[in-house]
C-alpha positions as CSV (number, residue, x, y, z in Angstrom):
1,X,21.8,-21.4,45.2
2,X,19.2,-20.9,42.2
3,X,18.5,-17.3,40.8
4,X,15.2,-16.4,41.7
5,X,13.4,-14.0,38.5
6,X,10.6,-12.2,39.4
7,X,7.3,-12.8,37.1
8,X,7.5,-9.2,36.1
9,X,10.5,-9.7,34.7
10,X,9.8,-13.2,33.0
11,X,6.6,-11.0,31.5
12,X,8.8,-8.2,30.1
13,X,11.0,-11.2,28.5
14,X,8.1,-13.0,27.1
15,X,6.7,-9.7,25.8
16,X,10.5,-8.6,24.0
17,X,10.9,-11.9,22.7
18,X,7.2,-12.3,21.0
19,X,7.8,-8.9,19.6
20,X,11.0,-9.7,17.5
21,X,8.7,-12.9,16.7
22,X,6.4,-10.5,15.0
23,X,7.5,-9.4,11.1
24,X,4.9,-7.4,9.7
25,X,6.1,-7.8,6.5
26,X,7.1,-5.1,3.7
27,X,4.5,-6.5,1.1
28,X,1.9,-4.0,-0.7
29,X,-1.7,-4.8,-1.6
30,X,-2.7,-3.8,-4.9
31,X,-6.0,-3.6,-7.2
32,X,-5.8,-7.0,-9.9
33,X,-8.0,-7.1,-12.3
34,X,-8.7,-6.4,-16.4
35,X,-11.3,-4.4,-18.3
36,X,-11.6,-6.9,-20.8
37,X,-13.2,-9.2,-18.1
38,X,-15.0,-6.5,-16.3
39,X,-15.4,-3.4,-17.4
40,X,-15.5,-1.8,-13.9
41,X,-11.8,-2.1,-14.1
42,X,-11.6,0.6,-16.5
43,X,-11.2,4.6,-15.6
44,X,-12.9,5.9,-13.5
45,X,-12.3,2.9,-11.3
46,X,-14.5,2.3,-8.5
47,X,-12.2,0.4,-6.1
48,X,-15.7,-1.3,-4.2
49,X,-15.9,-3.4,-6.8
50,X,-12.7,-5.3,-6.4
51,X,-11.2,-6.9,-3.2
52,X,-7.7,-5.5,-2.8
53,X,-4.9,-8.1,-3.1
54,X,-1.8,-9.0,-0.7
55,X,0.9,-9.1,-3.5
56,X,3.2,-11.6,-1.1
57,X,0.5,-14.1,-1.9
58,X,0.9,-14.3,-5.6
59,X,2.5,-17.0,-7.1
60,X,6.5,-16.9,-7.7
61,X,6.6,-16.5,-11.8
62,X,8.9,-19.3,-13.5
63,X,10.5,-16.8,-15.5
64,X,11.6,-15.0,-12.1
65,X,12.5,-16.9,-9.8
66,X,12.9,-15.9,-6.2
67,X,11.8,-12.1,-7.3
68,X,8.8,-11.0,-5.0
69,X,6.4,-8.7,-6.2
70,X,7.3,-5.2,-4.1
71,X,5.0,-2.6,-6.4
72,X,1.8,-2.0,-8.1
73,X,1.3,-1.3,-11.9
74,X,-1.7,0.1,-13.9
75,X,-1.5,-0.9,-17.8
76,X,-3.1,1.2,-19.9
77,X,-3.3,0.2,-23.7
78,X,-5.3,0.8,-27.2
79,X,-5.4,-1.8,-29.3
80,X,-7.7,-1.7,-32.4
81,X,-9.1,1.7,-31.3
82,X,-10.4,0.3,-27.7
83,X,-8.7,1.3,-24.5
84,X,-8.5,-1.3,-22.1
85,X,-7.0,-1.6,-18.3
86,X,-4.9,-4.0,-16.6
87,X,-4.2,-3.7,-13.0
88,X,-1.8,-6.1,-11.3
89,X,0.9,-6.8,-8.9
90,X,4.5,-5.9,-10.4
91,X,7.9,-7.7,-9.6
92,X,10.0,-5.2,-12.1
93,X,10.3,-1.8,-13.1
94,X,10.7,1.3,-11.7
95,X,8.0,3.4,-9.8
96,X,7.1,6.5,-12.1
97,X,9.4,8.5,-14.1
98,X,12.6,9.3,-11.8
99,X,11.0,7.9,-9.2
100,X,8.1,10.5,-9.3
101,X,5.0,7.9,-9.2
102,X,2.7,10.9,-10.6
103,X,4.4,9.9,-14.1
104,X,3.8,7.3,-16.1
105,X,5.8,5.7,-19.4
106,X,4.3,5.8,-22.7
107,X,4.8,4.0,-25.6
108,X,3.2,4.1,-29.1
109,X,3.8,1.3,-31.9
110,X,2.3,1.1,-35.3
111,X,-1.1,-0.3,-36.0
112,X,-2.9,2.3,-33.7
113,X,-1.0,1.0,-30.7
114,X,-0.2,3.1,-27.5
115,X,0.4,1.6,-23.9
116,X,0.9,3.5,-20.8
117,X,2.7,1.7,-17.8
118,X,2.3,3.3,-14.5
119,X,4.4,1.7,-11.4
120,X,4.1,2.4,-7.5
121,X,4.9,1.4,-4.4
122,X,4.1,4.2,-1.9
123,X,1.3,3.0,-0.5
124,X,-1.2,0.0,-1.1
125,X,-3.6,0.6,-3.5
126,X,-1.7,3.5,-5.5
127,X,-2.5,1.6,-8.6
128,X,-5.9,3.3,-8.3
129,X,-7.0,5.0,-5.2
130,X,-5.5,6.6,-1.9
131,X,-5.6,4.9,1.2
132,X,-4.3,5.3,4.8
133,X,-2.4,2.5,6.1
134,X,-1.6,2.1,9.7
135,X,1.1,-0.3,11.1
136,X,-1.2,-2.0,13.5
137,X,1.6,-4.2,15.0
138,X,3.6,-1.1,16.0
139,X,0.6,0.7,17.6
140,X,-0.4,-2.9,19.5
141,X,3.3,-3.0,20.6
142,X,3.6,0.5,21.7
143,X,0.5,0.0,23.4
144,X,0.9,-3.0,25.5
145,X,4.2,-1.7,26.4
146,X,3.0,1.5,27.6
147,X,0.7,-0.5,29.8
148,X,3.0,-2.9,31.4
149,X,5.2,0.2,32.2
150,X,2.6,2.1,33.8
151,X,1.7,-1.6,35.9
152,X,5.2,-1.7,37.1
153,X,5.2,2.0,38.3
154,X,2.3,1.5,40.3
155,X,3.6,-1.5,42.2
């Protein structure tokens, strides 16, 4: 005797299986630019001038095999009396000072060279401006689940 499975249970099984296949990832998006190539990259930064970069798509670094970019970095450096800004994805570093991303690491050297490293990972675009991120996969899954449950209650 064959087991009969109701179509609504097949839909539920398909939905649950598909939901588990969806992997939203934990990549971060950062601003990537250099003020020596484009002055708009300097502070005050106008993020409307640059597209934000998904760091999961950045090429692997030969000197950091197997490492993924999980943070954003802003470097401000003074060389020969001129300030330069570099915004990028970051592979290594500690976010902020003591995990407080409001603080940056400052270094000074000889010949009037100053460098400030700011590393962050709390939100997309943290190497420049505030942004609000929504987990659209979770929101869509929740909405569809509620719709399916409501359909079953009506039958």
